[in-house]
C-alpha positions as CSV (number, residue, x, y, z in Angstrom):
1,M,-5.3,-23.3,-7.2
2,S,-4.7,-21.2,-4.1
3,C,-7.5,-19.3,-2.2
4,E,-4.9,-16.9,-0.7
5,A,-5.3,-13.3,-1.7
6,G,-2.8,-11.9,-4.2
7,P,-0.3,-9.3,-2.8
8,F,-2.1,-6.4,-4.5
9,D,-5.7,-7.4,-3.8
10,P,-7.4,-4.7,-1.7
11,G,-8.7,-7.1,0.9
12,P,-11.8,-6.6,3.0
13,D,-13.0,-3.0,3.3
14,G,-11.9,-1.2,6.5
15,K,-9.3,-3.9,7.4
16,D,-5.7,-3.0,7.9
17,T,-4.4,-5.1,5.1
18,H,-1.4,-3.1,3.7
19,L,1.7,-1.2,4.4
20,V,3.6,1.5,2.5
21,L,7.3,0.5,2.4
22,E,10.3,2.6,1.5
23,N,13.8,1.7,0.6
24,A,17.1,3.7,0.9
25,Q,16.6,5.2,-2.6
26,G,13.2,6.6,-1.5
27,Q,11.2,4.2,-3.7
28,Q,7.9,3.1,-2.2
29,S,5.9,-0.1,-2.4
30,L,2.3,-0.9,-1.5
31,W,2.8,-4.2,0.5
32,P,0.4,-6.7,2.1
33,T,0.6,-7.1,5.8
34,W,0.6,-10.9,5.5
35,R,4.0,-10.9,3.8
36,A,7.2,-10.3,5.6
37,V,8.9,-6.9,4.9
38,P,11.8,-7.7,2.6
39,P,15.4,-6.8,3.6
40,G,16.3,-3.2,2.7
41,W,12.7,-1.9,3.1
42,N,11.2,-0.2,6.0
43,T,7.6,0.6,6.9
44,R,6.7,4.2,6.1
45,F,2.9,4.0,6.7
46,G,0.4,1.5,8.0
47,P,-0.8,-1.0,8.6
48,A,-3.9,0.5,7.1
49,P,-6.6,-0.3,4.6
50,H,-5.5,-0.7,1.0
51,E,-7.2,2.6,-0.1
52,A,-5.4,4.6,2.7
53,C,-2.0,3.2,1.7
54,A,-2.6,3.9,-2.0
55,R,-3.6,7.5,-1.1
56,Q,-0.4,7.8,0.9
57,V,1.8,6.6,-2.0
58,A,-0.1,9.1,-4.3
59,R,0.3,11.9,-1.8
60,D,4.1,11.3,-1.5
61,A,4.4,11.1,-5.3
62,A,2.7,14.5,-5.5
63,G,5.2,16.0,-3.1
64,G,3.0,15.9,-0.1
65,T,0.0,17.5,-1.8
66,P,-3.3,15.7,-0.9
67,V,-4.9,13.9,-3.8
68,E,-8.4,13.0,-4.6
69,P,-9.6,9.6,-3.3
70,L,-8.8,6.8,-5.6
71,G,-11.8,5.1,-7.3
72,P,-12.1,1.5,-8.3
73,P,-9.6,0.3,-10.9
74,P,-10.6,0.7,-14.5
75,G,-12.2,-2.2,-16.3
């Protein structure tokens, strides 16, 4: 069993743990900084904390309109 964080784990609060990537089709991906950026994807935002990257993806999906801060995942 690995102790390494999963690619979508938020990581420590306040740490720059994620990127927002974008491909040529304009698709975005929330990506951990510890993984190499895959071919065909470019960094659009970050490195930044997970929450800031998630807000950026949500803002872009809303057409640039600021969105409410994301809360903890349901469950």
